[in-house]
C-alpha atoms as a printed R data frame, in Angstrom:
    type eleno elety resid chain resno       x       y      z
1   ATOM     1    CA   MET     A     1 -21.738   8.927  8.140
2   ATOM     2    CA   LEU     A     2 -18.305   8.401  8.871
3   ATOM     3    CA   SER     A     3 -19.230   4.920 10.521
4   ATOM     4    CA   SER     A     4 -19.976   3.215  7.880
5   ATOM     5    CA   ILE     A     5 -16.539   4.584  6.189
6   ATOM     6    CA   TRP     A     6 -15.144   3.381  9.056
7   ATOM     7    CA   ASP     A     7 -16.930   0.288  8.222
8   ATOM     8    CA   THR     A     8 -16.272   0.147  4.977
9   ATOM     9    CA   ILE     A     9 -12.713   0.900  3.846
10  ATOM    10    CA   LEU     A    10 -11.056  -0.248  7.342
11  ATOM    11    CA   TYR     A    11 -13.322  -2.500  9.644
12  ATOM    12    CA   LYS     A    12 -15.282  -5.503  6.993
13  ATOM    13    CA   PRO     A    13 -11.719  -5.994  5.517
14  ATOM    14    CA   LEU     A    14  -9.958  -6.914  7.757
15  ATOM    15    CA   LEU     A    15 -12.182  -8.865  9.463
16  ATOM    16    CA   ASN     A    16 -13.344 -10.500  6.379
17  ATOM    17    CA   ALA     A    17  -9.170 -11.266  5.677
18  ATOM    18    CA   LEU     A    18  -9.135 -12.982  9.582
19  ATOM    19    CA   ALA     A    19 -12.619 -15.134  8.621
20  ATOM    20    CA   PHE     A    20 -10.384 -15.932  5.147
21  ATOM    21    CA   LEU     A    21  -7.334 -17.286  7.530
22  ATOM    22    CA   VAL     A    22  -8.925 -18.692 10.037
23  ATOM    23    CA   SER     A    23 -11.147 -20.951  7.764
24  ATOM    24    CA   ILE     A    24  -7.913 -21.940  5.852
25  ATOM    25    CA   ILE     A    25  -5.817 -22.358  9.168
26  ATOM    26    CA   PRO     A    26  -6.052 -26.114 10.391
27  ATOM    27    CA   GLY     A    27  -7.814 -26.333 12.895
28  ATOM    28    CA   GLY     A    28  -9.318 -23.216 12.754
29  ATOM    29    CA   ASP     A    29  -6.865 -21.413 15.207
30  ATOM    30    CA   VAL     A    30  -8.334 -17.743 16.089
31  ATOM    31    CA   GLY     A    31  -4.697 -17.124 17.047
32  ATOM    32    CA   VAL     A    32  -2.378 -18.324 14.384
33  ATOM    33    CA   ALA     A    33  -4.969 -15.889 12.265
34  ATOM    34    CA   VAL     A    34  -4.026 -12.905 14.324
35  ATOM    35    CA   ILE     A    35  -0.881 -13.614 14.396
36  ATOM    36    CA   VAL     A    36  -0.723 -13.750 10.978
37  ATOM    37    CA   LEU     A    37  -3.064 -10.832 10.031
38  ATOM    38    CA   THR     A    38  -0.830  -8.621 12.158
39  ATOM    39    CA   ILE     A    39   2.176  -9.548 10.317
40  ATOM    40    CA   LEU     A    40   0.067  -8.958  6.881
41  ATOM    41    CA   VAL     A    41  -1.313  -5.437  7.603
42  ATOM    42    CA   LYS     A    42   3.170  -4.397  9.333
43  ATOM    43    CA   ILE     A    43   4.431  -5.648  5.972
44  ATOM    44    CA   ILE     A    44   1.604  -3.507  3.700
45  ATOM    45    CA   LEU     A    45   2.915  -0.725  7.152
46  ATOM    46    CA   PHE     A    46   6.295  -0.982  6.774
47  ATOM    47    CA   PRO     A    47   7.318   1.847  3.720
48  ATOM    48    CA   LEU     A    48   4.874   3.863  5.972
49  ATOM    49    CA   SER     A    49   6.695   3.006  9.215
50  ATOM    50    CA   GLN     A    50  10.187   2.922  8.126
51  ATOM    51    CA   LYS     A    51  10.418   6.259  6.967
52  ATOM    52    CA   SER     A    52   8.871   7.279 10.004
53  ATOM    53    CA   ILE     A    53  12.011   5.887 11.915
54  ATOM    54    CA   GLU     A    54  14.586   7.301  9.173
55  ATOM    55    CA   SER     A    55  13.016  10.470  9.314
56  ATOM    56    CA   GLN     A    56  13.151   9.959 13.636
57  ATOM    57    CA   ALA     A    57  17.562   9.128 13.219
58  ATOM    58    CA   GLN     A    58  18.206  11.267 10.352
59  ATOM    59    CA   MET     A    59  16.875  14.568 13.300
60  ATOM    60    CA   ASN     A    60  19.261  13.260 15.897
61  ATOM    61    CA   LEU     A    61  21.733  13.207 13.348
62  ATOM    62    CA   LEU     A    62  20.788  17.046 12.305
63  ATOM    63    CA   ALA     A    63  20.685  18.345 16.667
64  ATOM    64    CA   PRO     A    64  23.711  19.168 16.869
65  ATOM    65    CA   GLU     A    65  23.710  21.800 13.843
66  ATOM    66    CA   LEU     A    66  20.272  22.807 15.041
67  ATOM    67    CA   ASN     A    67  21.393  23.236 18.415
68  ATOM    68    CA   LYS     A    68  24.120  25.804 17.129
69  ATOM    69    CA   ILE     A    69  21.286  27.506 15.120
70  ATOM    70    CA   LYS     A    70  19.243  27.700 18.439
71  ATOM    71    CA   THR     A    71  22.505  29.055 20.163
72  ATOM    72    CA   SER     A    72  23.591  31.547 17.139
73  ATOM    73    CA   GLY     A    73  22.185  34.532 18.455
74  ATOM    74    CA   LYS     A    74  20.543  35.278 15.462
75  ATOM    75    CA   SER     A    75  17.223  36.005 15.101
76  ATOM    76    CA   LYS     A    76  13.992  33.647 14.563
77  ATOM    77    CA   GLU     A    77  14.126  34.240 11.497
78  ATOM    78    CA   GLU     A    78  17.507  34.104 10.658
79  ATOM    79    CA   GLN     A    79  17.181  30.840 12.862
80  ATOM    80    CA   ALA     A    80  14.624  30.073 10.953
81  ATOM    81    CA   LYS     A    81  16.323  30.155  7.156
82  ATOM    82    CA   LEU     A    82  18.849  28.472  8.215
83  ATOM    83    CA   THR     A    83  16.444  26.164 10.015
84  ATOM    84    CA   PHE     A    84  15.129  24.982  6.238
85  ATOM    85    CA   GLU     A    85  18.430  25.138  4.917
86  ATOM    86    CA   LEU     A    86  19.768  23.003  6.582
87  ATOM    87    CA   TYR     A    87  16.049  20.234  6.196
88  ATOM    88    CA   LYS     A    88  16.594  20.807  2.406
89  ATOM    89    CA   THR     A    89  20.650  19.673  1.639
90  ATOM    90    CA   HIS     A    90  19.674  16.926  3.895
91  ATOM    91    CA   LYS     A    91  15.994  16.406  2.369
92  ATOM    92    CA   THR     A    92  15.405  15.467  5.440
93  ATOM    93    CA   ASN     A    93  11.621  16.746  6.520
94  ATOM    94    CA   PRO     A    94  10.782  16.412 10.333
95  ATOM    95    CA   PHE     A    95   6.625  16.651  9.908
96  ATOM    96    CA   SER     A    96   7.188  12.889  8.240
97  ATOM    97    CA   GLY     A    97   8.088  10.838 11.188
98  ATOM    98    CA   CYS     A    98   4.548  12.417 12.339
99  ATOM    99    CA   LEU     A    99   2.236  12.730  9.651
100 ATOM   100    CA   LEU     A   100   3.726   8.630  8.336
101 ATOM   101    CA   VAL     A   101   2.116   8.164 11.541
102 ATOM   102    CA   LEU     A   102  -1.023   9.368 11.557
103 ATOM   103    CA   ILE     A   103  -1.978   7.538  8.412
104 ATOM   104    CA   GLN     A   104  -1.260   4.297 10.415
105 ATOM   105    CA   ILE     A   105  -3.345   5.690 13.514
106 ATOM   106    CA   PRO     A   106  -7.049   4.633 11.744
107 ATOM   107    CA   ILE     A   107  -5.290   1.335 10.770
108 ATOM   108    CA   ILE     A   108  -4.127  -0.128 13.446
109 ATOM   109    CA   PHE     A   109  -7.729   1.012 15.373
110 ATOM   110    CA   ALA     A   110  -9.341  -0.980 12.932
111 ATOM   111    CA   LEU     A   111  -7.251  -3.809 13.497
112 ATOM   112    CA   TYR     A   112  -7.466  -3.549 16.855
113 ATOM   113    CA   PHE     A   113 -11.689  -3.129 16.916
114 ATOM   114    CA   VAL     A   114 -11.883  -6.278 14.840
115 ATOM   115    CA   PHE     A   115 -10.517  -8.524 17.483
116 ATOM   116    CA   PHE     A   116 -12.207  -6.564 20.624
117 ATOM   117    CA   LYS     A   117 -15.873  -6.856 19.128
118 ATOM   118    CA   GLY     A   118 -15.256 -10.301 19.849
119 ATOM   119    CA   LEU     A   119 -14.467 -11.962 16.311
120 ATOM   120    CA   SER     A   120 -17.906 -12.665 15.162
121 ATOM   121    CA   PHE     A   121 -17.695 -13.576 11.549
122 ATOM   122    CA   GLU     A   122 -22.184 -14.934 11.544
123 ATOM   123    CA   ASN     A   123 -23.019 -10.511 12.199
124 ATOM   124    CA   GLY     A   124 -23.077  -9.922  7.662
125 ATOM   125    CA   LEU     A   125 -20.028  -8.153  7.607
126 ATOM   126    CA   LEU     A   126 -18.703 -10.808  5.731
127 ATOM   127    CA   TYR     A   127 -18.289 -10.305  1.265
128 ATOM   128    CA   SER     A   128 -20.558 -12.764 -0.730
129 ATOM   129    CA   PHE     A   129 -17.290 -14.292 -1.883
130 ATOM   130    CA   ILE     A   130 -16.282 -15.136  2.437
131 ATOM   131    CA   HIS     A   131 -17.454 -17.975  3.973
132 ATOM   132    CA   ILE     A   132 -18.014 -18.434  7.496
133 ATOM   133    CA   PRO     A   133 -15.273 -20.284  8.661
134 ATOM   134    CA   GLU     A   134 -16.302 -23.582  9.904
135 ATOM   135    CA   SER     A   135 -14.046 -24.324 12.749
136 ATOM   136    CA   ILE     A   136 -13.535 -21.886 14.974
137 ATOM   137    CA   ASN     A   137 -10.390 -22.182 17.465
138 ATOM   138    CA   MET     A   138 -10.314 -19.824 19.968
139 ATOM   139    CA   ILE     A   139  -7.542 -22.201 22.705
140 ATOM   140    CA   PHE     A   140  -4.254 -21.030 19.966
141 ATOM   141    CA   LEU     A   141  -1.740 -24.127 19.768
142 ATOM   142    CA   GLY     A   142  -4.039 -25.917 22.197
143 ATOM   143    CA   VAL     A   143  -2.907 -23.915 25.241
144 ATOM   144    CA   ILE     A   144  -4.320 -19.777 25.594
145 ATOM   145    CA   ASP     A   145  -8.189 -19.295 25.381
146 ATOM   146    CA   ILE     A   146  -7.904 -16.050 23.488
147 ATOM   147    CA   SER     A   147 -11.014 -14.992 24.297
148 ATOM   148    CA   GLN     A   148 -10.514 -14.266 27.171
149 ATOM   149    CA   LYS     A   149  -8.219 -12.626 29.662
150 ATOM   150    CA   SER     A   150  -4.560 -14.726 29.422
151 ATOM   151    CA   MET     A   151  -3.062 -12.840 32.508
152 ATOM   152    CA   VAL     A   152   0.351 -14.349 30.611
153 ATOM   153    CA   LEU     A   153   0.084 -13.099 27.200
154 ATOM   154    CA   ALA     A   154  -0.933  -9.403 29.174
155 ATOM   155    CA   ILE     A   155   2.147  -9.502 31.127
156 ATOM   156    CA   LEU     A   156   4.133 -10.298 27.794
157 ATOM   157    CA   ALA     A   157   2.726  -7.572 25.794
158 ATOM   158    CA   GLY     A   158   3.799  -4.992 28.301
159 ATOM   159    CA   VAL     A   159   7.220  -6.817 27.780
160 ATOM   160    CA   SER     A   160   7.220  -6.318 23.780
161 ATOM   161    CA   GLN     A   161   6.098  -3.038 24.431
162 ATOM   162    CA   TYR     A   162   8.980  -2.442 26.152
163 ATOM   163    CA   LEU     A   163  11.537  -3.715 24.049
164 ATOM   164    CA   GLN     A   164   9.665  -1.850 21.481
165 ATOM   165    CA   ALA     A   165  10.369   1.829 23.113
166 ATOM   166    CA   HIS     A   166  14.241   0.393 23.980
167 ATOM   167    CA   PHE     A   167  15.210   0.289 20.582
168 ATOM   168    CA   MET     A   168  12.552   3.015 18.949
169 ATOM   169    CA   PRO     A   169  15.723   6.325 18.114
170 ATOM   170    CA   LYS     A   170  16.675   8.122 21.234
171 ATOM   171    CA   PRO     A   171  16.292  12.105 21.082
172 ATOM   172    CA   ALA     A   172  19.546  13.755 21.339
173 ATOM   173    CA   PRO     A   173  20.952  14.835 23.899
174 ATOM   174    CA   THR     A   174  21.127  18.044 25.047
175 ATOM   175    CA   PRO     A   175  24.701  19.951 24.616
176 ATOM   176    CA   SER     A   176  25.780  21.243 27.849
177 ATOM   177    CA   GLY     A   177  25.679  24.682 29.109
178 ATOM   178    CA   SER     A   178  21.477  23.986 27.787
179 ATOM   179    CA   THR     A   179  18.465  23.664 28.659
180 ATOM   180    CA   GLY     A   180  17.164  22.874 25.358
181 ATOM   181    CA   SER     A   181  13.886  24.257 23.846
182 ATOM   182    CA   PHE     A   182  10.661  22.840 24.988
183 ATOM   183    CA   SER     A   183  10.392  20.591 22.208
184 ATOM   184    CA   ASP     A   184  13.533  18.304 23.122
185 ATOM   185    CA   SER     A   185  11.934  18.387 26.731
186 ATOM   186    CA   PHE     A   186   9.224  16.976 25.402
187 ATOM   187    CA   ALA     A   187  10.410  14.478 23.182
188 ATOM   188    CA   LYS     A   188  12.463  13.093 26.038
189 ATOM   189    CA   SER     A   189   9.872  12.986 28.099
190 ATOM   190    CA   MET     A   190   7.445  10.764 25.948
191 ATOM   191    CA   HIS     A   191  10.536   9.128 25.054
192 ATOM   192    CA   THR     A   192  10.857   8.260 29.159
193 ATOM   193    CA   GLN     A   193   7.125   7.247 29.548
194 ATOM   194    CA   MET     A   194   6.989   5.378 26.312
195 ATOM   195    CA   LYS     A   195  10.215   3.222 27.133
196 ATOM   196    CA   TYR     A   196   8.752   2.400 30.885
197 ATOM   197    CA   ILE     A   197   5.136   3.587 31.651
198 ATOM   198    CA   PHE     A   198   3.198   2.874 28.662
199 ATOM   199    CA   PRO     A   199   4.027  -0.879 28.845
200 ATOM   200    CA   PHE     A   200   2.435  -1.115 31.974
201 ATOM   201    CA   ILE     A   201  -0.679   0.641 30.263
202 ATOM   202    CA   VAL     A   202  -0.073  -2.055 27.770
203 ATOM   203    CA   ALA     A   203  -0.385  -4.666 29.814
204 ATOM   204    CA   PHE     A   204  -3.533  -3.664 31.837
205 ATOM   205    CA   ILE     A   205  -5.650  -2.495 28.399
206 ATOM   206    CA   ALA     A   206  -4.448  -6.118 27.174
207 ATOM   207    CA   TYR     A   207  -5.599  -8.176 30.279
208 ATOM   208    CA   SER     A   208  -8.683  -6.112 30.811
209 ATOM   209    CA   ILE     A   209 -10.455  -6.760 27.102
210 ATOM   210    CA   SER     A   210  -8.902 -10.217 25.846
211 ATOM   211    CA   GLY     A   211  -6.108 -13.203 24.974
212 ATOM   212    CA   ALA     A   212  -6.404 -11.577 21.430
213 ATOM   213    CA   VAL     A   213  -6.095  -7.870 21.768
214 ATOM   214    CA   ALA     A   214  -2.463  -9.134 23.062
215 ATOM   215    CA   LEU     A   215  -1.766 -11.017 21.268
216 ATOM   216    CA   TYR     A   216  -1.899  -9.090 18.645
217 ATOM   217    CA   TRP     A   217   0.330  -6.216 21.225
218 ATOM   218    CA   ILE     A   218   2.413  -9.343 20.686
219 ATOM   219    CA   THR     A   219   3.328  -9.467 16.543
220 ATOM   220    CA   SER     A   220   3.106  -5.956 16.410
221 ATOM   221    CA   ASN     A   221   5.349  -4.681 19.064
222 ATOM   222    CA   ILE     A   222   8.124  -7.908 17.699
223 ATOM   223    CA   PHE     A   223   7.326  -6.739 14.338
224 ATOM   224    CA   MET     A   224   7.975  -3.141 14.643
225 ATOM   225    CA   VAL     A   225  11.423  -4.342 16.985
226 ATOM   226    CA   GLY     A   226  12.522  -5.740 14.304
227 ATOM   227    CA   GLN     A   227  11.939  -3.804 11.701
228 ATOM   228    CA   GLN     A   228  13.979  -0.867 13.903
229 ATOM   229    CA   ILE     A   229  16.912  -3.330 14.234
230 ATOM   230    CA   TYR     A   230  16.393  -4.142 10.008
231 ATOM   231    CA   VAL     A   231  16.174  -0.319  9.487
232 ATOM   232    CA   LYS     A   232  19.012   0.356 11.787
233 ATOM   233    CA   SER     A   233  21.311  -2.210 10.211
234 ATOM   234    CA   ARG     A   234  21.197  -1.117  6.809
235 ATOM   235    CA   ARG     A   235  22.615   1.761  8.148
236 ATOM   236    CA   GLU     A   236  20.531   3.931  5.230
237 ATOM   237    CA   VAL     A   237  20.938   7.144  7.093
238 ATOM   238    CA   GLY     A   238  24.114   7.894  7.220
239 ATOM   239    CA   THR     A   239  26.361  10.380  9.430
240 ATOM   240    CA   PRO     A   240  26.119  13.661  7.479
241 ATOM   241    CA   THR     A   241  28.826  15.882  6.317
242 ATOM   242    CA   PHE     A   242  28.234  19.314  6.999
243 ATOM   243    CA   THR     A   243  30.364  22.364  4.566
244 ATOM   244    CA   LYS     A   244  28.898  24.924  6.441
245 ATOM   245    CA   ASN     A   245  28.889  26.429  9.923
246 ATOM   246    CA   TYR     A   246  25.328  27.052 10.491
247 ATOM   247    CA   SER     A   247  26.348  28.674 13.592
248 ATOM   248    CA   VAL     A   248  27.524  31.430 12.145
249 ATOM   249    CA   GLY     A   249  26.011  31.765  9.256
250 ATOM   250    CA   GLU     A   250  28.126  30.667  6.462
251 ATOM   251    CA   LYS     A   251  27.924  30.205  2.895
């Protein structure tokens, strides 16, 4: 049942979209179709991922006040109350970023499996109004066979993943004299791994599967870099003004 839901809601729509794109792109260049489809999906997910980026940036701006609360010496209940008040005042949801990322995961995995399964358009999964492309060209721009492993695309996938992690909002620094909480340490550790370790994992996976998957990853990462720069340039998340000293609990 879950497999049927997966195919109906996610896998089949993406596969059919790719088949349609291949049929209208001159020469049936699957590589170009992969890029276009990835961009279209990213545009659809743009509001969700944008909110996630802004939420992380806002959390970093609130970090100094959160640290004041943690080091205020108040009881856990009072700290929780002040923390909730801080979030409410600045209209910040600390979990919104995580929730929005979780919403995107099934879509991203479905897109990934469209490429992973070999881009077969003759398995009965196409809608009645979607025709099998007359020409299917796996040689991207006449240069790289994306049906095979590609070291060049795999390296570019790893590099683009590094750039994507580099432009991500960085965890707030721990104040001097403070060891920081477990969540702070975990966030910093994850950021370091995403920046310096995950690119190698992405490059390895991209090379192990096919050039199509690598091309998807490259396009996705470049789009995310552009989105992060765009969100930052808009400066929708300004520096908040704190009218209350949360370290002493003034009202």
